[in-house]
C-alpha positions in Angstrom: 1.4 -79.6 13.2 2.0 -77.9 9.6 -2.0 -77.9 8.5 -2.8 -76.0 11.7 -0.3 -73.2 12.1 -1.3 -72.6 8.4 -5.1 -72.2 9.4 -4.4 -69.4 11.9 -2.3 -67.6 8.9 -4.8 -67.9 6.8 -7.5 -67.1 9.3 -5.6 -63.8 9.6 -5.7 -62.4 6.5 -8.9 -63.4 5.4 -10.2 -60.7 8.1 -6.9 -58.2 6.8 -8.5 -58.3 3.7 -11.9 -58.0 4.2 -11.4 -55.2 7.0 -9.4 -54.0 3.5 -11.4 -54.1 1.4 -14.9 -52.2 3.7 -12.6 -49.5 5.0 -11.7 -49.6 1.3 -15.7 -49.6 0.6 -16.6 -47.4 3.5 -13.8 -45.0 2.6 -14.6 -44.2 -1.0 -18.4 -42.2 0.3 -16.3 -40.8 3.1 -14.0 -38.9 1.0 -17.1 -36.9 -1.6 -18.3 -35.6 2.0 -15.1 -34.1 2.7 -14.5 -32.8 -0.7 -17.9 -31.7 -0.1 -17.6 -29.9 3.0 -14.3 -28.4 1.7 -16.1 -27.6 -0.7 -18.7 -25.6 0.7 -16.5 -23.5 3.3 -14.0 -22.4 0.9 -16.4 -20.8 -1.4 -18.1 -18.6 2.1 -14.2 -18.2 1.9 -14.1 -16.6 -1.6 -17.9 -15.3 -1.1 -16.7 -13.1 1.9 -13.4 -11.4 0.5 -16.1 -11.2 -2.7 -17.7 -8.6 0.1 -14.6 -7.5 1.8 -13.1 -6.6 -1.3 -16.4 -4.3 -2.7 -15.7 -2.7 0.7 -12.4 -1.5 -0.4 -13.2 -0.9 -3.4 -15.9 1.9 -2.7 -13.3 3.3 0.3 -11.1 4.2 -2.3 -13.4 5.3 -4.3 -14.7 7.7 -1.0 -10.9 8.6 -0.6 -9.6 9.4 -4.0 -13.0 11.4 -4.1 -12.1 13.1 -0.6 -8.4 13.3 -2.0 -10.3 15.7 -5.2 -12.0 18.1 -2.9 -9.3 18.6 -0.2 -6.4 19.3 -3.3 -8.9 21.4 -5.2 -6.9 24.7 -6.2 -9.7 27.1 -4.4 -9.6 25.4 -2.0 -6.1 25.8 -1.3 -5.7 29.1 -2.4 -8.6 30.1 0.1 -6.7 29.3 3.2 -3.9 30.4 2.4 -5.2 33.4 1.9 -7.5 33.0 5.0 -5.5 30.9 7.6 -2.4 31.7 6.7 -2.7 34.9 5.2 -1.0 34.8 2.2 -1.1 36.9 -1.2 0.8 36.6 -4.4 3.7 37.9 -4.7 4.5 41.3 -5.5 6.7 42.7 -8.5 9.5 43.2 -5.7 9.2 40.4 -3.8 9.6 37.7 -6.6 13.1 37.1 -7.6 14.1 35.1 -10.5 17.3 32.5 -9.4 19.1 32.3 -12.8 19.9 28.7 -14.7 23.9 27.5 -14.9 24.0 24.5 -17.2 26.6 22.2 -15.2 29.2 20.7 -16.9 28.9 16.4 -17.6 30.4 15.9 -13.9 26.9 17.0 -12.1 28.8 19.6 -10.4 28.7 23.0 -11.2 32.1 25.0 -11.6 33.4 26.9 -9.4 32.4 30.2 -11.2 28.8 29.8 -11.3 28.3 28.5 -7.9 29.5 32.2 -6.9 28.0 34.5 -9.6 25.3 32.6 -8.6 25.6 33.5 -4.6 25.9 36.8 -5.4 23.0 37.1 -8.1 21.5 35.7 -4.8 23.1 37.9 -1.8 22.4 41.1 -3.7 19.1 40.3 -4.3 18.7 40.0 0.5 20.9 43.8 0.5 18.2 45.4 -1.6 15.3 44.7 0.8 
């Protein structure tokens, strides 16, 4: 009886080993194909991102050129004169604000503040 029980166990082991060998032999080529498909997909994504990057770099160049054009001094002066009706100030309109040395604490003294305020408000009353 001992021999009859060992034969099914032996057959089961042989079948399991055969399945293991067959799956190992078949999985090698499948892994190679999967790896190649993954590489192709990654390559396509890289190409798409590269194209997007070049488009964005062109847009950056265009925006920089537009910014330089819009911030030109002559354009701003033209808009100030024509649209906003601004002009350079006359000598009577110029107010020179005196500079006071601020103490180490970072605040101006009360005396400096009162002198600055009186100079500012005295200039207002002249008009």
